[in-house]
N, C-alpha and C positions, 0 to 999 in steps of 0.2 A: 505495500499501499503505499503513496506517496505520498510527501510531508504534504501537501497540498489538499489532497483527499480527508487524510486526517483531521487537519483544520477547518475543512470543512467546507474546501472549495473557492476558500478564499482570496483575493490578490496577493500574488507573488514579490509583488514590489511595494506591499504595504508595509508601513513603520510599525511594525508591534511594538514596539520602546513607548506609543501614545494610549498603548491600555494599560499600559504602569502610573499609577497613582499616583503625587507630587510626595506622598511620605516613604514611599516605595524608593523611590530615587533617591530622598535624604538620607535615608537606612544606607543605601548605597555606598554614596557619597561620602558618609563617616565610616565608611572601614576601606576608605581608599587614602595614598598617602598626599601630599600635598602638591609634589607635580604630576600626580592622576588628577587630582582635584582640577589642575589649571588644562588639563586637555579635554578630560572630558565640557567644563564649561566651553570649548569653544566647536561643542557636535552641533547644537545648535541652540534659537535663539530659551527656547523653553530650558534645556539644561542649564543657560547663563544665568538665566533667572531662577531657577531652583536649586543652583550652586551657593549662588550670592546670599538668597535668603536663611540657608541653612549654615552657611559660617559664622560661626560664633567668634572666633579668634583669629586677630590681623596684624600684622607686624609693618613697618610702614616707614619709610624714609623719611625725618623729620626737619627737613630743609624746606628754606620760606616758600618754596615753590608749592608747597602742598597745601597752601592758603586755598589758591587756585584751583587745584582739584581735588579736592575735599567734597565739596558737594556731587561731584558726579559718582568717586568712592563710595561716598555713603547713601547715595540714591540705590546703587547695586549692593553692598555688604552695610543691609539696615538691620541686622540682631547681634551686631556683633558685642558681646558680652565681654572680651577679653581684649587687650589693645597696647601694641608695643609703640613707641614713638621714640626714634633713636637718631641722634644728628652724627654727624663727621664732625670730629672737635676742631676740623679747619674751615667751615662751609655757617654759613647763614643759617640757622634755627629757625621754627616757626616761634613767633608771639603769641600774645593774649587773642587777638583776635583769631588768631587758625586752631589756639585751644577752646575759647568758646564756642566756636561755630562746631568742631569734631563733640563737644560737650553733648552739644545741643541735640545730635543727629544721633547721639548715643546714650539716652535716657535710662537703657538697662548695665552700664555698663558696672561691670562688679570687679575686674583686676586692668590695674594701668600703670604701664613702666614708662617711666620718661628719663632718657639718656643725653646729655652735655645739649638742654635745650637752653642754652644759654640766655636767650633775650624773653623768655617767659619769668614774669612780674608776681606779687600776691595779689594785681588785680584779675590775672588770668585766671590763678588759683583758684580764685572767689566764683569765677564764673563756671571753672569744673564742678565744684565744688555743692553749688544749686543745681545744677543740671544732671548730676550724678547722683540722686542722696543715695545708691543701692551701690554706692562702690566697698569694697571689703576688702580691697589689696589695692597698698599704692606702693611703689618704688622710684626713689628720684636719684639719680646721682649726676652729677655735674652739673646743676640748674644754678642758680642766682636767685631766685624769688626768694623769701626769709621766712620770720618767723610768724607773720599775720597769712598768708597762704596756706604753711599748717594749720594755723588756728582756726583758718575758713573749711577746712576738709574738717579737723577734728567736729566743730561745732553742724556741720550740715549734712554730712555722712553718717549717722548713730549704728549704722552694722560695721564699721571699718574694724577688722580685727587683726590685721598685717600693715604695721608700717616699716618702710626701709629706705634711710637715711641715708648717701653718703656721699660726700664732698658736696656740701650743700653753701654755696658762697654768698648768701645774701644773710648769714646769719653774724652779727656784730659783735662786736668786745662788749656791747652793752645792752644784747638783748634780754629782755624779758621773757621771765619762762614760759614755755611753751603749753598752750593747753587749749580748751579745759582736758581734766581729767575722761576715761572714757571706760565706761564698765564690760565693755566691746572689745576690746581691743586683747589679742593673745598674743600677740609676738610684734618686738620692738629690735631692729639692729642698728648699730649705728656706727660709719665706717668713716674714719680719715676727717673728724669734725674738729674745728681749732675752740669752738666757744659748745661743745656736745653738754656743759653743765647745765645749760637751761630748760634741757630736755629733763633733767630728774625730775620735778615734783610730777611731771606727764606719766614717767615711768611706776614712782612710787603710789601714784594715786591711782593706778591703774590695777583694782585689785581680783581682775582675774588674769592677769598674764600669767602665758604659763613656758615662753622664751624671750630670752635677754643675750643679744649678743652684742659686746661692745670692741669696736675693733681701730686702736689707732689713735685714740682721742685723748684731748689734753685733758688735765685736770687730775682731783683727788677723788676716787673712786668708794672708797673706803665707807662713808658719810651715808652713800645712794645705797649701798647695800649693808648699813644696819635700817635703814628707813623699809626695803623692802623686806624684812625678816621679819619685820613689826605689820607689817599691812599687806604683802604679797604672798602668803604663806603655801601656797596653791604651785608656786613653780616650780618646772621640772626641768628645765634647762637652762643653761647659763654658760658664753662665749667670751671669755676675756682675754684680749689680746695684746700684748706692747701698749697694756694702760698703768697707770699708778693704783697697786692694788695693794695691799700688805697681806699680813695673818690678819689683823684688823677684822679685813672684808670677809676672812675663808671663815672667820669665826661667827661672824656675821649670817652668812650663809649656811652654815650647822644649823641654824632653828627652821631651815627650809624643810621637813621631812618628807614631802613629796617627789626632791630634786634626783633628777633620774638620770641627764647627762650633764657632762663638768669638763669645758675646756681650760686650761689654763697653759697659756702660752706666753713665753719669753717676758712675765709678769716677774722680774728678780727679787721684788721684796718678798714672796711667798716663799713659806719654808715648811720642814717637815710638821711643826705645829702649826701649820692651819691646815694643813693635808690631814692631816689626824684628828683635828675635828671635827672635818667632814665627812670622812670617813666612818667615824664612830658613831653618827648620830642620821646621817644621811644611807639608809639601809636598803633604799632602792635603788639607789646608784647601781647602772648597769652600762654606762658606755665614759672610760675617763682618759681625756688627754693630756698630756702634759710634758709642756716642751723646756726644759730647767736652762737652756742657755749654757750650756755648760760651767752655771752657778756654784754648781755642789750644793745647792741648799736645801734641796730634794732628793730621800736618796732612799735606803731601807727602812727608815724608821718610816718615814709618809708611806714607802709600799706596805709593808707589814701590817700597817692599820686599816687600810686599803683590804689586804685577804683577810683580816679578822671579818673588817663593819659588811663587805661588800659581798655577802657570798652570791646576788644575781649579777655579777659582774659577767658581762657578753665579749665588750670589746677595751681592748686597754692599747695605748698608743706610749710610746717612753721614749721621744727625742731629748739629745741631748743629757742625760738622767744614768748614771752609774750604780744599777741596782749590782746586787752579789747575790751570793746562793741563802741569805739567810732571809731575803725577800724573794725571791724569785720560786722557791720552794713551797712557803706558803699561800705564793696566789695558787700554783698550780696545782696544791693538794685541796683547796678549800674554794677556790673559786672554778668548780667542776664544768659551770655552765658558757668557760670561755670560749670564744669560738673563733675572734679575733686579736692577732699580738701584732703589732708593730715595734722593732726594736729600734734605734735609729742614730748612728752616733754614742751609741753606747761603749762606751771601751774597755767595762769589768765584762762583757759577754764576752764570753770564750766558746769552748769545745762542753768543756763541763755544764756551763749554765744551760746551752743549747740539747744537752743530753737529756737534763733535768726537766727541760718542758717536755720532748720529747716521749720521755715515762711516763709523767702524769696529767697534763695536759690531752685528756681523752675526746674531751670535743672540739679539741681546734680543729678549723678549717682553714682559716686563712692567716699565712706570718709572710712578713715582712723582715728583713734582715738587709740595715745599708750601715757602712763605716763601722763594722763590727770587728774584732780579731779572732772570727771565724773562720775552720779549715775543712776539708772533705771530714777529717774524722768526726768531728762534730754532727756534719750534715748526713754521717752512717747511722746516724742513730734515729732518722725519720724512717729509714726502712722498715720498721717494724713498729714504732710506735707512732701516736699521734694516727689512729687509725681511720679518723674521718677529716684529715687533713687531704685537700682536694689542690690547695694551689700553694705556692711557697717563691718568693720575689727576693734574690739575692742582688746586688747593691756596693760596687769598690768594699769585695768582703774581700782582701788579698790572697784569703789562704786556700778558699775554695776554687778549685779549676774545673773545666769544662768535663774534663774526665768522671770527676765527682759527680758532675749533676744529672751525665748518662747514665753512671751509677745506679741513681738515687731514682731515676725515673724507671731504669729497666727492674728495680725490686716492685716498685708499687703500683705498675702499669702503664699504658697509656692513657688513659684519664686522668691523670694525673700530673698537673702545668707544671715548670718549674721556669721561669725567666731569670736569667745569669746574665747582667753589665757588670763587664769584670774591667778594673781598673783602666788593665793594656789596651782594652778596646774605647775605654774613653780618652787616652793620649796617645793614639792614634787617628781617632775624630779630631782630634786638636792641632795635632801635626799638620795631617791632613787640609785643615781650613787655614792654617797660618801660609802654606805650602801656595794653595788660591789665591790668598792676598799676596802674597811677593809677586805671583807670575802675572795675576790682573792687574794690580797696582805699582808696581816697580816703577812701571814705565812712567807714570804721573805724576810719583810722587817730586818729580825733581820740575816737572812743570807747573806743580802746583806750590813748591817753592819759591822760583823764578816769581809768580804771580805774588807772594804774600810779602817780599822784598819790593816789590813797587807800590806797594802799599804809601802814602806820603800823609802818616798824622795829621793831625790838625792841631796846629799851636794855637796858646794863648801867653798875649802878654802879662796875663797874672800869676801863671803856671809855667813859667820857661822850664824851672827846674824838674818838676813832674813830667813835662811834655820830654823832656831828653831822656829821664830813667826808662819811660816806656818805647822810645825810640830804642836805646840800646837794649833793653828786655826784647823788645820783636827784633832786633839784628841775633842776636843769641842763641832765638829759637830756630829762626831761619837755618842759620850755621849748621844747628844739631838736627834739624831735619834734612838739609842735605847729607848729611854725614851718616844718617842714617840710611836713605834712600841707598846711596852706594856702595854701606853695605850691606845692604838688603841685595844691590845687584850681582856684589861678589859673591855672596854663598850662594848666591842661586846657580850662577854659571859654573 
């Protein structure tokens, strides 16, 4: 029986996709990747309309020309709920008028990401807040609006749960506190802010906050952590990186019984005493990252406290910390659910310590060792130890050889993944890159030196001494530059 007969004798040239309702087309489009969706939108006008009306996520180039294109874009994509506006740092970004237009065309916007939109001011953010009251997540980086813009969002978007601010240039030295506090906020992330202390009342006044991340922000944060301990008891995740925090702040965090994730990264004033206080009282901790910055202020004492107080530990990352068997044995023996372990730059981690891990960490699935004095002999312990281990990454471990890795892989089977990055390979890559610079740039260096030598520095009657010294420094620089180029050419030949 032919297909035509089976179909009731219909027209063989008929487009049977016309029988599909729009709802079915939408479900099909949802299962496709971005590239396939774009190609499908070119099939016919109906597919173009259905694809646009069903697209909820959109990422746009936020240069100034977007203002003219926005009406047509949002006529097609009229159901956007997640929007990213990213501008090249060397280009002119959209301004307040463009943001107001986009916000008016996306009343159901729930997530917004702004990157390098340097022409946005508080007025534009106020327009956004008025048009998008359903906003739940806002992420801003390298923008120039200030406290008033953030305050407008907090006042007009009562559902806002996630606030991420990075390199916000509009915060002045005398900026008033950011507010009002919000009971809806669940996550706050602050990165590279000069006057981030103005966010302290917002953080301490958000009683349902679950995640707090502070990266490279100036100011003393001990007082804020003390306020959090008394007012935000449900906080579960804290990241502290390159900020001024001491054991006083960690003592305050120990009063947060729901704490599950703690990152202490390059905070030199934190010691074993602070880590011990947190570990003894926060018994729900399951992820701990410690970068000791090679200060040796966090060591065996703090890690033994983690073993005693954190039986639910699943992930432990130690960077620039020097644990010994005194702490590794109790961690391996008590934290039976430890699945992910990373040891980076730990000078005391040798074959004996690795053998201890292999013998006792039965639940371990992923292991990363970087810059530790480990050899093939220590890695042999994993041939039979850690039965759940599936992936090992080794980097800058001079004692581990390719032969040892192959033997380990053969013992564990093909499904066992081992990634070895040796010091020799990195040195070879560095040598090859240096040779490329000499070959490609050696002939250009003398030309560049001649161009620099031809520069005529401006002189001033009021600064003859400084001008003469500047010219002398420049002549010395050119001479050294030429000498370098000649030496590079000779070595190459």
